C-alpha positions, 0 to 999 in steps of 0.5 A, spaced: 465 470 463 471 469 467 470 467 475 475 470 480 474 468 487 477 473 492 480 470 499 481 475 504 482 474 512 476 478 516 481 483 518 481 491 517 488 490 513 485 485 509 479 489 508 483 495 505 487 490 501 481 488 497 477 494 497 477 497 490 475 490 488 469 490 492 468 498 489 469 496 482 465 489 482 459 491 478 464 495 473 469 489 472 463 484 471 461 488 465 468 487 463 466 479 463 470 478 470 465 476 475 468 477 483 466 472 489 468 474 495 470 469 501 473 469 508 474 461 508 477 457 503 472 451 501 469 448 495 465 454 493 472 458 493 474 453 488 469 454 483 472 459 479 478 460 474 482 463 478 483 465 486 486 472 488 489 471 495 490 477 500 497 474 504 495 478 510 493 473 515 492 468 510 492 462 515 486 464 518 483 463 511 486 456 510 485 453 517 479 449 516 480 447 509 487 444 511 484 440 516 479 437 512 484 435 507 489 433 511 494 439 509 499 441 514 500 448 515 507 448 519 510 455 520 505 458 516 507 454 510 502 455 505 505 452 499 501 445 500 495 449 500 497 453 493 499 446 490 492 443 492 488 449 489 492 449 482 492 442 482 484 443 482 485 447 475 484 454 478 489 459 477 492 462 483 494 470 484 498 471 490 497 478 493 503 480 497 501 486 501 507 486 506 509 493 507 516 492 504 519 492 497 522 485 498 518 478 497 515 476 503 513 469 501 519 467 497 517 459 496 511 461 493 514 466 488 515 461 482 509 457 485 503 461 483 500 463 477 501 471 478 505 474 484 503 481 486 506 486 490 504 493 493 511 496 492 518 494 489 525 497 488 525 500 481 530 496 476 536 499 474 537 501 466 542 495 465 538 490 469 531 490 465 531 482 465 532 481 472 527 482 478 530 486 484 528 482 491 531 486 496 529 492 502 533 498 501 529 501 507 531 496 512 538 494 509 540 502 509 538 502 517 540 496 519 547 498 516 547 503 521 544 500 527 545 492 526 549 490 520 548 483 522 540 483 520 542 486 513 537 481 508 541 476 505 536 476 499 537 475 491 538 481 488 536 479 481 531 473 480 531 471 473 524 468 473 520 474 474 515 473 468 509 471 474 510 478 477 506 484 477 505 490 481 499 490 484 496 496 488 497 500 494 494 504 500 491 509 496 485 505 494 484 503 501 477 504 504 478 511 508 471 511 510 472 506 516 477 511 519 471 515 520 469 517 528 462 515 526 461 507 527 455 507 523 459 510 517 464 505 518 460 499 519 455 501 513 461 502 508 464 495 510 457 492 508 456 497 502 463 499 500 463 506 496 468 511 495 465 518 494 460 519 500 463 522 506 470 523 503 473 530 505 478 534 502 480 540 506 483 546 502 484 551 507 490 555 505 497 554 508 498 561 510 491 561 514 493 555 518 495 556 526 501 550 526 507 551 522 509 544 523 507 538 526 508 530 527 504 525 531 508 519 533 508 513 538 513 507 538 511 501 535 516 496 538 520 495 531 527 497 531 527 500 524 520 504 525 522 507 532 529 509 530 527 512 523 521 516 527 526 518 533 530 521 527 524 525 525 522 527 532 529 529 534 530 534 527 523 537 529 526 538 536 532 542 533 527 546 529 523 548 534 529 550 539 532 554 533 525 558 531 520 556 537 515 555 532 513 548 532 511 542 537 510 535 536 506 530 540 507 523 542 501 521 546 495 517 544 489 521 541 483 520 537 482 519 530 478 525 530 483 530 534 488 527 529 485 529 523 483 536 526 490 538 527 492 536 520 487 541 518 490 546 522 498 545 520 501 547 514 507 542 513 507 535 516 513 530 515 511 523 514 517 518 516 517 511 513 513 505 517 514 498 517 515 500 509 516 506 505 508 507 504 504 509 510 496 511 511 499 518 514 502 520 507 495 520 504 491 523 510 496 529 509 494 530 502 487 529 504 488 535 509 491 539 504 498 540 508 505 540 504 507 533 505 515 532 506 517 525 505 524 521 505 526 521 498 521 515 494 525 515 488 527 508 489 520 505 489 516 503 484 508 503 486 501 504 483 498 509 484 504 513 485 503 520 489 510 521 490 512 526 484 518 530 487 517 538 488 510 537 484 506 533 489 511 532 495 517 535 498 523 529 498 528 530 504 534 526 506 532 519 509 535 521 516 532 528 516 538 532 516 535 537 511 529 538 515 530 545 517 532 547 510 526 544 507 521 547 512 524 553 511 523 553 504 516 552 504 515 558 509 520 562 504 516 560 498 508 559 500 506 560 493 510 554 490 509 550 497 501 551 496 501 549 489 505 542 491 500 541 497 494 542 492 497 538 486 498 532 491 491 533 494 488 533 487 492 527 485 489 523 490 482 526 489 482 524 482 485 517 483 479 516 488 473 520 485 474 521 478 478 515 475 484 511 476 483 505 471 483 500 476 478 496 472 483 495 466 489 495 471 486 489 474 483 486 468 490 486 465 492 482 472 487 477 471 489 476 463 496 475 465 494 470 470 490 466 466 494 466 459 493 459 458 486 459 459 485 465 455 489 462 449 485 455 450 478 460 449 481 463 443 483 457 440 476 454 441 472 460 438 477 459 432 475 452 432 468 451 434 
């Protein structure tokens, strides 16, 4: 049996990040992977073959341990803690759950046994031996807003054997978005996917809103700039056809989901990264998802199938009117796209996503030296 400790902060985002591990814990144990979950690094956490660490607010997990062992964590430099864990004979799987496609913790990249990311840039056909460490989304918009902030990262890191694609927001705990506090609390204690996960299938032609988008400023230059591009495009569409509106005011989550279910088309701009919770909420609601083209990104699970599960548009939304008009001129095809998108995410969450095999491969890769030793011991008892 391979023992894996899962270390994550007491935060909602961290809960989302490790949620599929909790859901599939028993299935993984049948595959000889035993998971134990911790919010603080201690001696019990280190009684494992490997420790998987969710990067979000990881400093909260390390503070007490670092203090007891006289380890400095200045400026959230986690390398001393990582080295301590590895020197204890435990493999480290670092799950970089940042929203962007670039490496958030470059000093850890080559100092852990495996570095996971939720999304990365696709590799060019002629650069199969290189890892692309850059953020095309930010660089693109900083090139418009402030060129001095374009990333100065290495585009091609050769030492990429310890990198693997992790999993994205599709496998989050969607039930803790519920308005019902009891349901939220119970699902955190007793994680489950299937109960209370609703998919709305009302036909597009029967929805009272043609186009709708909810947005508010987040105080991030790129995020707000991109959202304002969309809002201005919607305003232009509304002025021309007088068919739609937008809303920037705060509202309850229940009101938000109700409006989604009454809307035929919902565009989803990028957030702090390209993939947003909104993308999946749109599919849950049976809307047509219009999204800035995602062809540059590699992620898993991948719901972004152009003109199959979503309608891609230009990053500046300059063709939004064209895309929305196509929907209302081709309702049958648009309905198929909406249904395909919803069925895809429904199958991922309810029928099977191969997550257990996906994660087993991650663990096997991180423990390749241990696995090799185990095989040799079995062959030479």
